[in-house]
PALUM-411685 format. One record per residue: x, y, z of N, C-alpha, C, O, CB in turn; residue in three letters. Coordinates in steps of 0.02 Angstrom, whole numbers, plus 50000, padded with zeros to 5 digits. Each point is the difference from the previous one (the first is absolute). Last residue first. Glycine has a CB too. Example, Ala and Ser with C-alpha at 12.3 -4.5 7.8 and 13.67 -1.06 7.14 Angstrom:
2
506424988850354500425005950003499615005550037500255005550008500344991349884SER499564974650104499555005950000500455006050000500524999950033498534994250029ALA
END
This chain:
290
585104509352672500224998550064500864998149997500304998550052498344997249980GLY499715011249788499715000150049500374998350090499775000750056499394996749828GLY501294997349842499384997450031499715001850066499554996650026500814995449912LEU501505017149919499394999449951499804993950051500064995149964500305009149888PHE501405005550229499885005449973499374999749946499755004749970501494997650057LEU499914982150155499725005850027499695005449936499595004350017501344993850093ARG499424979849819499645001650080499945006650014499475003250001501004987550051ALA500965002649803499224999849972499565001250034499475003049990500754990449953VAL502305003550145499775005649957499305003049986499795005650014501094989949945ASP499634985550150499995003150036499675007849941499495003349992501554988050110PRO498724983149829500185005550016499865006650022499515003349980500794990449971ASN498184985050028500435000950048500625006950004500085003350052499584983249942ASP498845008549822499765001850056500335001050068499945004850038499354990549900LEU501614996749862500055008249999499565001250066500175004350040499904998949816LEU500214974750094500545003949994500005005950033500305001950051499814993449859GLU498104990850005499995001850055500775003050067500045001550060498824989749885ALA500595009249797499475003650035500475001250061500335004850019498434989549933GLY503114999049908499244995950015499715005350040500335003550039499964982949968ARG501475027449879500044993150038499454997949992499615003349966501104998350111GLY500715025149891499684992649946500004994750064500415000150046500295001649805ALA499685027050104499964992250038499754995649991499415000149984500695003450072LEU500385016549839500305003250025500164991050049500524997450020498975019649956ALA499784991449760499954994750049500515001750086500615000149991499194990949875VAL499275030549970500654993149989499514994550067499605001250045502135007749927ARG497565015249964500074997749922500544993649995500324998049952499445015350002GLY499524999550262500415003549950500014995449939500555000449973500175005950115SER498634975150074500275009550033500335004049940500544998149976499924998050158VAL498274979049936500035004549935500125006850074499795002450052499144990949802LEU501134977450191499765007450008500125005849972500565000850024499424995150051VAL499044977349901500705004849991499935007050037499465002850007500764992149871TYR498924979650136499915001149994500455006549987500594999050015498634992050015GLY499784984049947500655004549996499675004350017499404998949999501364998249923ILE497494987650113500654996949993500545004650002500334999350051499174992549887ASP498355017650131500444997749942500564995250027500385000750048499405010749887ALA498164996350219499684995349927500794999049945500034995349961498365012450035PHE502035005550222499764993150027499774995849949500104994050004499585010650096GLU501065019349842500504995750009499824992150019500304995249975500275015950054LEU497875004249939500134999349939500544995050017499984994349977499645017149965GLY499324999550243499604993249963500504999749932500004993949991498465007950052LYS502285013350078500004993750031499574995649975500074993950002500255010850085LYS500065017749827500644995149985499694989950035500044994349979501175020650052ALA497405004049861499864997450044500354995350031499784994550016499465008949942ASN500625008249853500215006250040499984996950055500245003350047499365006449898GLN500904975649802499855002150086500125007150061500535002150024499794985849946GLU500084996249756500155007550025499435001650060499545004049990500945000649878VAL500204971749976499815005650028500035005750041500334998550050499434994949917MET500494981849837500295006950045499405004350001499555001349960501774999250002ILE498794971849980499615007650040500655002350019500434997750038498304999250024ILE500574980049764500475003850053499835006450000499765002949951501174990450036THR497804983550016499965006749976500775002450022500294998550052498255003749961ARG500304976650010500525000250006500185006849946500314999849947499774986650098GLY498195001850086499825003249914500904996949968500194995449963498755020950065GLU500434982850199499734995449973499864998549937499744995249971500025006050114ARG501505016650024500044993850061499674993149942500324994949987499295014350163ARG500215014549790500694998150000500114993750028500544997449988499745013550016GLN497394997449987500234998649945500705001149992500135001149941498845000750026LEU500174996950251499564996349959500274999349910500064994749970498925010250129ASP501605014750042500404991150027499534994049981500244994650017500325010350105ALA498595016349844500564998949962500364995250019500304996449961499715013250015LEU497764992250137499854999949922500914998949977500164994449978498465015950010ILE501504993650232499464995249979500184998449925500454996749974498595008350108GLU501255017749970500794995750008499634993950006499904999349940501115008650129PHE497335005249938500145001149930500644997650006500204998949943499075010750020VAL499424989550217499734997049943500504998649933500074995349961498875010650087MET501365006650162500414995150001499674992449944500194994249992500235012050150ASP499015016449855500875001250008500304992450014500564997849988499375015650074ILE497904992049977499955001149940500774998649966500134997949943498795010350085TYR500454995750206499664995249974500164995949915500004994149982499195013350110ARG501525014050012500334994250019499824995349977500384996549967499845007050109PRO499165015349776499984999550102500434995249977500254998649946498485003550142GLU501815013549707499554995250027499934999050108500275002750048500164990749800LEU501075023049976499155000350012499594995050010499395000749993500685006849947GLY502174984749983499905008250020499334999549977499724997049955501475010450028ILE500214972949986499504998650086499995008150011500085002250057500484984050024SER500595003749720499264998049986499655000850072499464997550017500834993249879PRO501835020949973499595001050055499454999150009499555004250004501005000850002GLU500364986349785500465004950009499255003350070499415001249987501655001149851ASP499894975849996499435001750063500245004550028500514999050034499074991449992VAL501024992549761500265007450004499505001250049499454998749977501045005349904LEU499734970750021499725005450030500235005750037500134999050059499314993449935LEU501054986249808500175003850052499495005650016499715003249956501454993850014VAL498464985349883500464997750043500245005350064500124998550059500214994449833ALA497275008149997500705003249980500314993850047499704997050045500195018949932PRO497804984749895500344994950036500555001750001500344997949953499084994350028GLU498975020149961500454999149963500464996850009500555000549972499165006450005MET498435000050144499734999749967500504995949964499794994349987499425014850036ILE501265002650178499974990449974499934995949938500244994649983499275006250103LEU500095023950017500705000350002500244990349964500474997549970499555014650166ALA497854994349949500055003349920500735000349979500185000949941498775007150075ARG500574986950212499594991149966500185005149931500324996449962498274994750130ALA502115023450056500574995750017499424992949955500254994449994500595012350161ILE497855013049880500835002249963500424992149983500164998049944500055015550148GLU497614982650052500135002849916500565001749956500194997649947499005006350088LEU501114993450202499804992649968500115003849920500475000949961498424991450143LEU501225025550040500514998049968499864991249969500294998049950500475011950135ARG497144999350004500195005849909501064997249988500254999549944498605019250100ARG499884973750148499714996549950500415002649926500234997949947498535000950130GLU501495010250137500494994450006499914995049937500394995749980499585005250156GLY498735021949926500904998949955500384994450002500564999649975499665010550050GLY497044987349910500345004150076500695000949974500224998049946499114995750166SER498645007649700500554994450062500465005650050500205005850006500134982249885LEU497965021049945499684997050042500724995450055500074999150060498615000749837ILE501435009949869499955004850068499994998950044500355003350038499305000949932ALA500424980249833500585001650044499765004350067500114998550058500685001549831ALA497034989949991500675004949985500254999750066499765000050057499885008949850SER499364970850004499865006250051500345001349982500464996849975499155003050108GLN500334980149821499485003149969499845006650048499445002549998500104985849944ARG501924993750155500525002549916499305005349966500245004249962500724980249990ARG499405005050308499715007149977500235002549920500195005549980499884998050159ARG500054975049978499294999450012499995007549988499445002650000500284986550088GLU502375001949848499404999049969499305003450024499605002549961501034987550018ALA501265013450132499965004549972499354995449929499575003149969501935004750088LEU499354983650131499615003350021500045008149948499895005850017500234985850113ARG500694986349842499255001249998499705004350012499425001149985500594991850028PRO502344999849907500135004650036498984999249985499785001349945501915006650045TYR499074976549864500665002150088499835004750027500415000150045500664997749923ARG497664998149859499874993250029500574999650056500084996650051499404997349833GLU500345026349990499594998050023499744992750014499414998650007500595011549954PHE501744995949926500355003050050499224999050047500084997750056501105012149877VAL498724980249842500584996850056499985003850058499994996450050500855000149869ARG497845011249912499754996750032500284995650041499714996950045499715005749886GLU501685014049944499705001650041499414995450050499845001550057500575007649861ALA500874984549893500555002450041499475003550068500144998550058500965004349822ALA497804991449942500164995550015500444999950066499914996650050499855001549834ARG499685020549979499434999050036500154990650053499744998750054499375010949821ARG502595000849962499985002850069499194998850058499935000550061501025009249862ALA499324981549857500604994550038500025006850058500094997850056500894992649827GLU497465016249960499894993050033500344996850028499804995050029499735004349914ARG501185020549932499385000950039499874993950043500145000550059499385007049850SER502594994249958499404997049983499525001250066499944995750043500674995149872ARG501845011350069500035003449916499084999049987499765001549946501824992949989PRO499815015950294499654995349987499584998249903499605003749970500364999750187LEU500775016549997500524997449973499744994149973500035000849939500785004450132LEU497885004550101499715002149920500664999549956499915002749946499065007050091HIS500424982050201500134997049927499815002549941499714997649951500224994350101GLY499605018250164500814996450004500124994249952500484996150004499555006250121GLY497785008349896500475005749979500654997149982500335000749948499135007850127VAL498924980650000499944997949941500475007249990500245001049944498494990050032LEU500645008550258500664992449971499955001049945500604999349987499324990350078LEU498455027549985500645001750023500714993149988500575000649978498555008250118ASN498574988349875500115004349923500705003850032500365002949960498125000249978GLU500194982050212500234997849926500425003049982500574997649995498604999649971GLU500045014250208500634993650027500464998549925500575000949978498474990950129VAL499345029649838499994994050033500524996450014500485000149962498675000149997SER500785026249989500084993549960499684993550059500065001050061501235004449856MET499375019050119499164997049977500244997349962500115003049947498995003650063GLU502614997050125499364999250038499454997949957499584995750011500775012850068PRO502374986149884499175003449981499834999550035500154995050033499525004149892PHE502474994850160499424998749990499505003849974499615002850038500754991950031VAL501945010250027500114997449941499195000649960499865003849954501304987650097SER500255018650161499394999150005499814996449897499745004249962500095008250177ASN502984989849949499175004950017499324996149973500074995749956500585017050020ASP501674977349993499815003150087499245003250013499554999850042501785004349968GLN499274975549794499985005850015499595003650089499514999250036500574999149809LEU501054979150010499265001050022500425007050073500335000050052498694982549913VAL501775004549790500015005450051499344999950038499435000349976501355006849954TYR500704972349902499465003850013500185004350065500414998250042498794993049900ALA501794993549849500315002350063499385004550015499815003449953501624996150027VAL499294983049849499694999350032500175002650086500204997250051499534994649843ARG500995010449852500534997550062499574996650085500274997150048500705015149889ALA497864995849839500674995049975500204998250087499924994850032500725012649823ASP497585006250151499634995449956500704995850008500004995050035498955012149873ARG501295013050212499654994650012499884994049962500014994650030499645013350019LEU501905008349908500234996150034499314994750025500044993950007501055015450018LYS498555006749808500314992249990500304994450051500064993949995500175012549913ARG498895017250140499374994349954500354997149991499904995550041499305008249902GLN502395011650127499554995350034499544994549987500004994150017500165014250018ALA502044993149828499425007750008499674997750060500064993950008499575010349859PRO502884989450100499484995549975499175005850016499945003650050500964981549991VAL501655015050012499745005949966499414996249954499945000849939501285007450061ASP499854977250187500395008050016499565005049934499845005550024501774989050024THR498624981049970499375002249987499905009550012499595004249983500034981450057VAL501844987449923499985008150021499435004349960499795000249942501564999350078ASP498994973050084499815005649951500065007450008499715003450042499624988649938ARG500894988450183500485001049945499965004849946500485002749973499614987150050GLY498205008150142500094993249974500535000449950499904998149943498914998450076GLY500795024550020499604996250020499984994349969499844999249941499685009050092ILE502035015450002500074991549961499354999450055499965002650056501664991249902ARG499615032049997499544997050030500034993649983500354999949949499055009250060ILE502505009749998499634993749970499515000350035500025002950054500784989849912ALA501055029449985499864996150061499354993049933499875000649940500255013550216GLY499935013449828500394995349990499864993950053499605000150047501215008949901SER497725008950007500695004949964500254993250001499924998149942500365016250104VAL497224988349954500524996050021500565003249978500005002749944499414987250056ILE498205017750069500455001749950500624995650032500205000350058499305012749900ARG497854978350083500445005450041500445002749933499744999249945500384994250197THR497994990049895500025005950000500395002850012499875004250043499474994849963PHE500544976149973500345005449941499465008050015499725002449950500654985249927GLY500044992250254499105000249976500305002949924499814998249944499155006450189GLN502874996750035499744991249993499524998449941500024995149963499985003650167ILE500405024649989500644995049935499834996649968499955000149938500744998750110SER497915006450124499835004949952500404998649940499814999349942499915009150144HIS500664982150137499474996449957499905004249929499894996849949499454998450166LEU502165014550015500354993049993499284997649960500014999449938500994998150187VAL498575023149977500475002949914500264989849982500084998149942500875020850102THR498144982650154499205002149968500524999649923499924996649949499025014450161SER502454991150100499694995049981499434996249942499894994149989500555009750109LYS501175017249973499854996449946499844992749986500124996349952500455012050032GLY499955011650177500614996850022499694995149914500484997549972499905002850220ALA498055014449919500495003149963500534993949983500135001749942499655010850118GLY498814987950155499915002449963500605003649933500415004550010498654994750092ASN501784979050042499645008750027499825001549935500314998149951500495007950153PRO499134966649953500455005549982499595006250028499465000550030501134993749857GLY499294977750005499795002150047500685007550018500604999549987498604986150046ILE499794992749800500455007149988499865003750069499425002149997500434999549859LEU499934968350081499355007650043500565004249991500544997550014498524998250107CYS500504979749764500545004950006499705004950028499445001749980501214995549933LEU498994975750048499475006350015500595006150012500444998350040498364994150032ALA501254979549761500075006150065499835006050007499835003049949500884992550062GLN499324988649783499704998550049499825002550101499604999250047500824993649838GLY501595007649928499274999849975499514995450063500074994650029500425005649823ARG501425018050212500184992649965499084999149975499515003250018501844989650082GLY500235029449902499394997750053500004994449936500105000049939499035011850149VAL502715010449958499954994549985499404997250042499915001350060501304998649903ARG500115023949973499514995950035499964992749955500084999149940499195012550111ALA501995015049963500114992349972499504998950036499815004150042501384992149934ASP499595031649951499554995450052499884993149954499824999949941499455011350129ILE501635011849860500564993849995499664994950053500394995950024500865011849951GLY497525014150077500634999849949500814994250013500514999750033498945014849961HIS497874996049984500164997150028500924999549975500305000749947498284994950076LEU499805020449937499815000150079500254991850017499834997450053498925012649949ILE501255011949784500124994750046500014995450061500375002350043499815002649895GLU499015016249869499975000050074500484991750020499834999350059498715009249950MET500485002149791500925003850005499934996450043500484996449990499945015849981ARG497484975849976500225005649964500825004049996500315000049947498415000350081ASP500924981650148499375003049958500175005349968500325004550026498924992150044TYR502024979350010499655006849997499475001050002499514996350004501085005849955GLY501924980550069499335000849943499625008050048500315003550040499324978349914ALA502514997550039499975007550007499535001849966500004999749938501035002450078VAL499804972650054499695003949980500025007050019500065001250061499484989649924LEU501924987550038500055004949979499485008049972500185005049970500624984150026ARG498374985850007500535002750006500285004849988499945001949942500004991450059ASP497884989250057500395005049989500365001750023500065000250061499455001449910ILE498814977849993500685001950035499965006349959499735000149945501074988150087ALA497484990250033500075006549959500735002250024500274997750050498375006349943VAL501254975250037499234999149971500075009749969500015001849941499094985750175PHE503154995849979499585007150037499344998849934500184996149956501105015950106PRO500204965550016499935005949952499405004550017499454998450022501054994449886ALA499754994350295499994998649928500285006749950500035006050014498904985350019GLY499835014950175499994991049989500084999749943499555000949958499744994650116GLN501775026550023499764998249976499724992049998500474996050002500045014649972CYS501035003750161499385001750014499294997849963499435000750021501365007550015LEU501584992049904499814995550057499434996750003499784994349991500815011850060GLU500005012349803500034995249977499854991850062499714994649991501115015149913ASP499485014750173499514999649950499844992549982499514997250024500885014349934LEU501864993250127499424997350035499264999149988499684995150018501065008450037ARG501145003849790499974993450023499594997750044499724994549993501165006249983ARG499295021149953499664995649956499854993750030499464997250008501065008149905VAL500015010350271500504999249934499214994449938499494996750013502395001850084ASN497735020850119500034993349995500315002549932500015005349970498994987050108PRO501225029950091499524994849960500204993849967500605000549988498925008849993GLY501395011150145500344995450014499674994949920500304997149954499885005450215GLN498935018849900500855000949943500294993350019500584999449981499885015250027ALA497224990850062500114997149930500545002049989500125001149941498924998550016ALA500615001850264499954994749997500125000549897500404996349972498755000650178ILE500895025149934500554994850031499824991950002500514997050017499815013450061GLU498095002349872500475002949947500674995550033500274995149976499125019549990SER498864986950154499804994649951500445002449931499894998449941498744998950116THR501505012950166500324994649988499824994149937500244994549988499915009050134ALA499395021749883500794999250027499954992049976500224997949947500025012050179ARG497724997849875500305001449909500754995150024500234994849975499285022349967GLU499114986250234499704993249973500365001149946500114994849969498705002750075VAL501685018850078500394994650036499634994149960500274994450004500025011550127GLU498625014549818500975002049995500454992250017500544998349974499315017150098GLU497824989049966499925000449928500774997150005500214994549985498795016549967VAL500504982850284499855006749992500084996049903500114994049990500495017850154SER498994973750103500205000549920499785008049973499455002450013500274982949963LEU499924995750226499605008849982500444999549949499924994349979499705014850133VAL499024970150013500835002649996499705005549957499435001049980501614987750022VAL497564998450126500485003150034500485004149948500385004550017499504986250076ASP497594998749800500664996750030500365005850048499695005349992500524986349891THR497294996450002500515004650034500634998049981500214994849975499145007350120ALA499064985449738500014999950067500165005950035499735003949961500494985750023GLY500414995549773499365003150040500195001550107500324997250044498704993449830PHE502505015049885499754992850031499395003150015499745005249982501284987750071GLY500525022449857499704996949973499504994650016499524998649963501305005849996TYR500275015750206500154996649938499444997249946499475003149995501474994250080GLY498695015350150500114993749984500164995449942499784994449986499705008750089SER501055018250088499795000149909500014992050002500524996850002500195015649924THR499655012650239499834994150013499944996349904499925003349948499365001150205ALA502075017549875499424999750028499724992049990500104998049943499755015750035SER501755010149963500004994750041499654994750023500094999750061500335007149947ARG499815017349804500184996650076500114993650000500284997649951499085009450102ALA501315007249754500255001050053499604997650086500265000450056500245008949844THR498814984049860500925000750012500345003250044500614999650004499395000149902ALA497344986250135500255005849940501034997549993500344995150015498445019150038ASP499114969550004500635004050033500225005149944500144999449940500344990150137PRO496934999349926500574996249989500615007650042499815005150030499654984749820ALA497955003650262500545005549951500574999249979500425000850044499205005450002ALA498204979750021500555000650014500455002449967500324997049957499374996950090MET
END
């Protein structure tokens, strides 16, 4: 399906599954999302969406890369053990939120707190080691020339002793027999779904409390998408991990998440329960293809 350009009008399937008869030009999408962004939720509403006190809290964050500011005073709240899904048009700042939490951006002002601790200026490696925040990258980050086990052990490079990393890897293999069967094999032979499983599993070596997951479904067949979301649901609901996710498939992401934010131009334009946003006609028209 060709993407609509600035002058043509064409049918679009949005971010969800299936075709649609909705026809929107780029200008119409930009105008509609700008109108939504002008309303914006207040911090009180964001607090209400948490289950109790927020475990991850972002306050008035201004951040970007080099001299370019992408986030313009963004606020966010996620409770312990909750899942937050960020959706929105390209360039809205979704991945930049994850990058800022992990420590990959230039933060101009604002604050990021995890478990009540200010981690705004904590370097990325210390975020993983001390604040227990792990990042699952959008791009294929598996090392194909290494074995599955070696890939896992890379996730434990910050542990003080190698035997701790090996014990952690064994716990992962017990949890995911699919990887255990291939532990000595080259990661190059893994299917797309298995590679994504390995990326998630590698992030678990450090026993993170917060998982930042960038586009978990990208490039995967539908059967593997379901598998990945089942894995994430297990980590959240059975193990109580907090998940903050960017997902291009807005329907799948909002079905999974407790909370959903729509980002537009570096700001939170809409916030609600995942199910509420799925039923929101503006979200459906602009991002779900209907």
